C-alpha positions in Angstrom: 112.9 109.4 153.8 110.9 112.5 152.8 112.2 114.8 150.1 110.3 117.9 150.7 111.2 119.3 147.3 108.7 116.8 145.9 105.8 118.8 147.4 106.8 121.9 145.4 105.6 120.1 142.2 102.0 119.9 143.4 100.1 122.5 141.4 98.4 125.4 143.3 97.0 128.7 142.4 97.3 131.8 144.6 94.2 133.7 145.8 93.0 136.3 148.2 90.4 134.8 150.4 88.2 137.4 152.1 85.3 137.6 154.5 83.5 140.0 156.8 81.4 143.0 155.8 81.6 146.8 155.0 82.3 147.6 158.6 85.1 145.0 159.1 86.7 142.9 156.4 89.8 140.9 156.2 91.6 138.6 153.8 94.8 136.6 153.3 96.8 135.0 150.5 95.9 131.4 150.1 97.1 128.6 147.9 94.3 126.2 148.9 91.1 127.1 147.0 89.7 124.3 145.0 86.4 123.0 143.6 85.0 119.9 145.3 81.7 119.4 143.5 80.0 120.5 140.3 76.2 120.3 141.1 75.9 122.4 143.1 79.3 124.0 142.5 81.1 123.9 145.9 84.6 125.2 146.7 86.8 124.6 149.7 89.5 126.7 151.3 91.8 126.2 154.3 92.6 128.9 156.9 94.8 128.7 159.9 92.8 128.8 163.2 94.9 131.8 164.2 93.9 133.8 161.1 91.6 136.6 161.8 89.7 135.8 158.5 88.8 132.4 160.0 86.6 134.1 162.6 85.0 136.4 160.0 84.1 133.4 157.8 82.4 131.8 160.8 80.6 134.9 161.7 79.5 136.0 158.2 79.0 132.4 156.9 80.5 133.4 153.6 83.8 134.0 151.8 85.2 135.2 148.5 88.3 134.1 146.6 90.0 136.5 144.1 92.2 134.8 141.5 95.5 136.7 141.4 97.7 137.5 138.4 101.5 137.5 138.0 101.8 141.3 138.1 100.8 141.4 141.8 102.5 144.3 143.5 104.7 144.0 146.6 102.2 146.2 148.5 99.3 143.8 147.9 101.4 140.7 148.5 102.8 142.2 151.7 99.5 143.3 153.2 97.5 140.1 152.5 100.4 137.6 152.7 102.5 138.8 155.7 100.5 141.1 157.9 97.7 140.5 160.4 94.2 141.9 160.3 94.5 142.2 164.0 97.0 145.0 163.5 95.9 146.8 160.3 92.8 147.3 158.2 93.9 145.3 155.1 91.0 146.7 153.0 92.2 150.2 153.4 93.4 151.7 150.1 92.4 148.5 148.2 89.9 148.2 145.4 87.0 146.4 147.1 83.6 145.3 145.8 81.0 143.8 148.1 79.2 140.6 146.9 75.7 139.2 147.1 76.5 137.9 150.6 78.0 141.2 151.7 81.6 139.9 152.0 84.4 142.0 150.5 86.0 141.0 147.2 89.5 142.3 146.5 89.9 143.4 142.9 93.5 144.4 143.0 95.4 142.2 140.5 92.2 140.1 140.2 91.6 138.0 137.1 88.3 136.6 138.4 86.5 135.8 141.6 84.1 133.5 143.2 81.8 134.1 146.2 80.5 131.3 148.4 78.0 130.9 151.2 79.4 128.6 153.9 77.8 125.2 154.2 80.3 123.2 156.2 83.3 123.7 158.5 85.8 120.9 159.1 88.4 120.8 161.9 91.7 119.9 160.3 93.9 120.3 163.3 96.0 123.5 162.7 93.4 124.7 160.1 89.7 125.0 159.4 88.5 123.7 156.1 85.6 125.9 154.9 83.3 124.4 152.2 81.0 126.9 150.5 78.4 126.8 147.8 79.2 129.2 145.0 76.6 132.0 144.7 78.4 134.5 142.5 81.3 134.5 140.0 82.7 137.1 137.7 85.6 137.6 135.3 87.5 140.9 135.9 90.4 140.7 133.5 91.3 137.5 131.7 94.2 139.1 129.7 96.6 138.4 132.5 98.4 135.2 133.5 97.1 133.5 136.7 99.6 133.5 139.6 100.6 129.9 140.6 102.6 128.7 143.6 105.3 127.5 141.3 105.6 131.0 139.7 105.6 132.5 143.2 108.5 130.3 144.4 110.6 130.3 141.2 110.1 133.8 139.7 109.2 135.8 142.8 111.4 133.7 145.2 108.7 133.6 147.8 108.1 131.1 150.5 105.1 129.8 152.4 104.1 131.9 155.5 104.0 129.8 158.7 100.2 129.9 158.7 99.9 128.4 155.3 98.6 124.8 155.0 101.7 124.0 152.8 104.3 125.3 155.2 106.8 122.7 156.3 109.8 123.6 158.4 112.7 122.0 156.6 116.0 121.2 158.5 118.5 123.9 158.1 121.4 123.3 155.7 124.5 124.5 157.7 126.9 123.5 155.0 129.3 126.4 154.3 131.2 126.7 151.0 134.4 128.4 151.9 135.2 129.1 148.2 132.0 131.1 147.7 132.4 134.8 148.6 128.8 135.6 147.6 126.3 136.0 150.4 122.5 135.6 150.8 120.2 137.9 152.7 116.7 137.0 153.9 113.7 139.4 154.4 112.5 139.1 158.0 109.0 139.8 156.9 108.3 137.5 154.0 111.3 135.3 153.7 112.4 136.5 150.3 116.1 135.5 149.6 118.4 138.0 147.9 121.2 135.8 146.4 124.2 137.9 145.4 125.5 135.1 143.2 122.3 135.1 141.2 121.6 138.9 141.2 125.2 139.9 140.2 125.2 142.8 142.7 126.2 142.6 146.3 123.6 143.5 148.9 125.7 146.4 150.2 125.8 147.9 146.7 122.0 148.2 146.6 120.7 151.7 147.1 119.3 152.7 150.5 115.8 153.1 149.0 115.8 149.5 147.6 112.8 147.5 148.6 112.0 143.9 148.9 110.5 142.9 145.5 108.0 140.5 147.2 106.6 142.4 150.2 107.9 146.0 149.7 109.8 146.5 153.0 113.0 148.4 153.0 116.6 147.1 153.0 116.9 147.3 156.7 114.5 144.4 157.2 117.0 141.9 155.7 119.4 139.7 157.6 122.4 137.8 156.4 121.8 134.1 156.0 
């Protein structure tokens, strides 16, 4: 028996992993950035093989990781967490700095960042594991609280996108409580759940200009669970 809820207790941070250059850059929200050695300091990150950023890391042989804070806006979360770089320029309208390797570093809601040159790529099946040697690191604003996966799930009510290394498709619970008149609505873009029982307001009563607090899309993008 596998209780998938046990996996939610594994500690993760949330980061924006970026690569590319001034002409074309891209990035994505990642919860798998971790230090693997101290001398030299090396870090690993995992990226789905379908991610556009994966190709940019291979081409530029470098990547950056921005440590995010808990005040992250729905706009930034929506762009880097739930949209594809094949469709939009994610760096447009963002605060970008270019590192020693030339890769973009996203400074929006950034506490600190690291920049790494790629030293090894490992095929992990659905994902590439990129291991890089740190060449640059800076603190931007250490007054904020770092965003963790636990905070993202419990406070922001977020879920793992399907390209995330931690995504596991759990069996659907089709149990219906006939005594419960409250409903749940799910964002089709990011998976955020609006639970009327917890919120105290029915979904229909929300104003037409209400937006998803996680990714910023409007009310029309929600479906009843």
